[in-house]
C-alpha positions as CSV (number, residue, x, y, z in Angstrom):
1,M,0.0,89.6,43.3
2,K,-0.6,91.2,39.9
3,D,-2.8,94.2,39.9
4,P,-6.1,93.1,38.2
5,R,-6.6,96.6,36.7
6,H,-3.5,96.1,34.4
7,T,-4.8,92.7,33.2
8,F,-8.2,94.2,32.5
9,R,-6.8,97.2,30.7
10,S,-4.5,95.1,28.5
11,R,-7.5,93.2,27.1
12,L,-9.1,96.4,25.9
13,G,-8.5,97.4,22.3
14,H,-10.9,100.3,21.8
15,P,-9.9,103.7,23.1
16,A,-13.3,104.4,24.5
17,A,-13.2,101.2,26.5
18,L,-9.8,102.2,27.8
19,L,-11.1,105.6,28.9
20,A,-14.1,103.9,30.6
21,T,-11.6,101.7,32.5
22,I,-9.5,104.6,33.5
23,L,-12.5,106.4,34.8
24,V,-13.6,103.3,36.8
25,F,-10.2,102.7,38.3
26,A,-9.1,106.3,38.9
27,T,-8.5,107.2,42.5
28,D,-9.1,110.5,44.1
29,A,-5.8,112.1,44.8
30,A,-5.0,113.6,48.2
31,A,-6.9,116.7,48.8
32,A,-5.2,120.0,49.4
33,D,-8.0,121.5,47.4
34,P,-8.1,125.3,47.3
35,A,-11.6,125.0,45.7
36,P,-14.6,124.9,48.0
37,P,-15.7,121.2,48.6
38,V,-19.2,121.9,47.2
39,L,-17.9,122.1,43.7
40,P,-18.6,119.0,41.6
41,F,-15.0,117.9,40.9
42,S,-11.9,116.5,42.6
43,P,-8.8,118.7,43.0
44,A,-6.9,116.0,41.2
45,V,-7.1,112.3,40.2
46,L,-4.3,109.8,40.2
47,V,-4.3,107.3,37.4
48,D,-1.5,104.8,36.9
49,G,1.0,107.1,38.7
50,V,-0.1,110.2,36.7
51,L,-1.7,113.0,38.6
52,Y,-4.2,115.0,36.6
53,T,-5.0,118.3,38.4
54,S,-8.3,120.2,38.0
55,G,-8.0,123.7,36.7
56,Q,-6.9,126.2,39.3
57,I,-7.6,129.9,39.2
58,G,-6.2,132.7,41.4
59,V,-8.6,132.3,44.3
60,K,-6.8,132.0,47.7
61,P,-7.7,128.9,49.7
62,G,-10.5,129.6,52.1
63,E,-11.5,132.8,50.4
64,N,-14.1,133.6,47.9
65,H,-12.4,136.1,45.7
66,L,-9.5,136.4,43.3
67,A,-6.0,137.5,44.6
68,P,-5.8,141.3,44.1
69,G,-3.2,142.6,41.7
70,G,-4.3,141.5,38.3
71,M,-2.6,138.8,36.1
72,P,0.7,138.5,38.0
73,A,-1.1,138.0,41.3
74,E,-3.7,135.6,39.9
75,A,-1.1,133.6,38.0
76,K,1.0,133.3,41.2
77,Q,-2.0,132.2,43.3
78,A,-3.1,129.6,40.6
79,M,0.4,128.2,40.5
80,D,0.5,128.1,44.3
81,N,-2.8,126.3,44.4
82,I,-1.4,123.7,41.9
83,G,1.7,123.5,44.1
84,A,-0.5,122.6,47.1
85,V,-2.3,119.9,45.2
86,L,1.1,118.5,44.0
87,A,2.5,118.6,47.5
88,A,-0.5,116.8,48.9
89,N,0.3,114.0,46.5
90,G,4.0,113.8,47.2
91,M,5.0,115.7,44.1
92,T,6.5,119.0,43.1
93,F,6.7,121.2,40.0
94,D,9.7,119.1,39.0
95,D,7.2,116.3,38.4
96,V,4.9,118.3,36.1
97,F,5.3,117.3,32.4
98,R,2.2,118.9,30.8
99,C,0.1,122.1,31.5
100,T,-2.9,123.7,29.8
101,V,-3.5,127.4,30.3
102,A,-6.6,129.5,29.6
103,L,-6.2,133.3,29.5
104,S,-9.1,135.7,29.4
105,D,-6.9,138.2,27.6
106,M,-4.1,137.0,25.4
107,S,-2.4,140.3,25.5
108,K,-1.4,139.4,29.1
109,W,0.6,136.4,27.8
110,G,4.0,138.0,28.8
111,E,2.8,138.8,32.3
112,F,1.6,135.2,32.8
113,N,4.8,133.7,31.4
114,A,7.0,135.9,33.7
115,V,5.3,134.2,36.7
116,Y,4.9,130.7,35.3
117,V,8.5,130.1,34.4
118,T,9.6,130.8,38.0
119,Y,7.9,127.6,39.2
120,F,10.0,125.3,37.1
121,K,13.6,125.2,38.5
122,T,15.2,122.2,36.8
123,G,15.2,120.3,33.5
124,P,13.0,120.9,30.6
125,L,9.9,123.0,31.0
126,P,6.6,121.0,30.7
127,A,4.8,120.7,27.4
128,R,2.1,123.3,27.3
129,S,-1.0,124.5,25.4
130,A,-2.6,127.9,25.9
131,F,-5.7,129.4,24.6
132,G,-7.9,132.4,25.0
133,A,-11.2,132.1,26.9
134,S,-14.0,134.6,26.8
135,A,-14.7,134.1,30.5
136,L,-13.3,132.2,33.4
137,A,-14.7,131.4,36.9
138,Y,-14.9,134.3,39.3
139,G,-14.0,136.6,36.4
140,G,-10.4,135.4,36.6
141,Q,-7.7,136.1,34.1
142,V,-6.0,132.7,34.1
143,E,-6.8,129.0,34.8
144,I,-4.2,126.3,34.7
145,D,-4.3,122.5,35.0
146,C,-1.3,120.1,35.0
147,M,-0.3,116.5,34.6
148,A,2.5,115.2,36.8
149,R,4.3,111.9,37.3
150,K,6.9,111.4,40.0
151,G,10.4,111.2,38.6
152,W,9.6,111.5,34.9
153,K,12.6,113.8,34.3
154,S,15.1,111.3,35.7
155,A,13.4,108.5,33.7
156,R,14.1,110.4,30.4
157,Q,17.9,110.3,30.9
C-alpha cells in the first residue's frame, strides 16, 4: 500500500505547506537522549529517512554539568552524545551528511576541529556550517547538531 504521506506531500506546491506537512508527519526518533527529559525538545526527529538531531553540548548523560577539560573535552562529549542519538536510530557517524556548529569562542576553532575530525572515519566529511555564539547552554563552549541518512555515502557512488 502506498504511504498516504507521500501522496499528500506531492500535492503541495508551497514551501510553507510542505514544512507544515513535514512537521505533522515527523516521528520522534529513538531516544538515547543525553538531555534531561524535562527539556521541551526531542533528541532527534526522523523525517522521510533523514534524522535531524537536536543540538548537543558537552554535558555527560545523567549529569548536570559540562565535561571538565575545556573545548576538547566538551567537543568530545557533544560528539559522543550525537553518537548515542545516532546509534539509538541505527545510524553511525558514517551516515551524517550535514552538521552545524556553534562556538562561544571562535579562537578555539582549531581545538574543536582536532576532535571533530576523529569521528568521521570514511568517505567525504559532512557539509558543515559554523558560527560564533555569545552564549551557549550551561556556559558551554560548543553545540553541535547533525543530519543523517542511512547509506547516503554508498548512494552517491
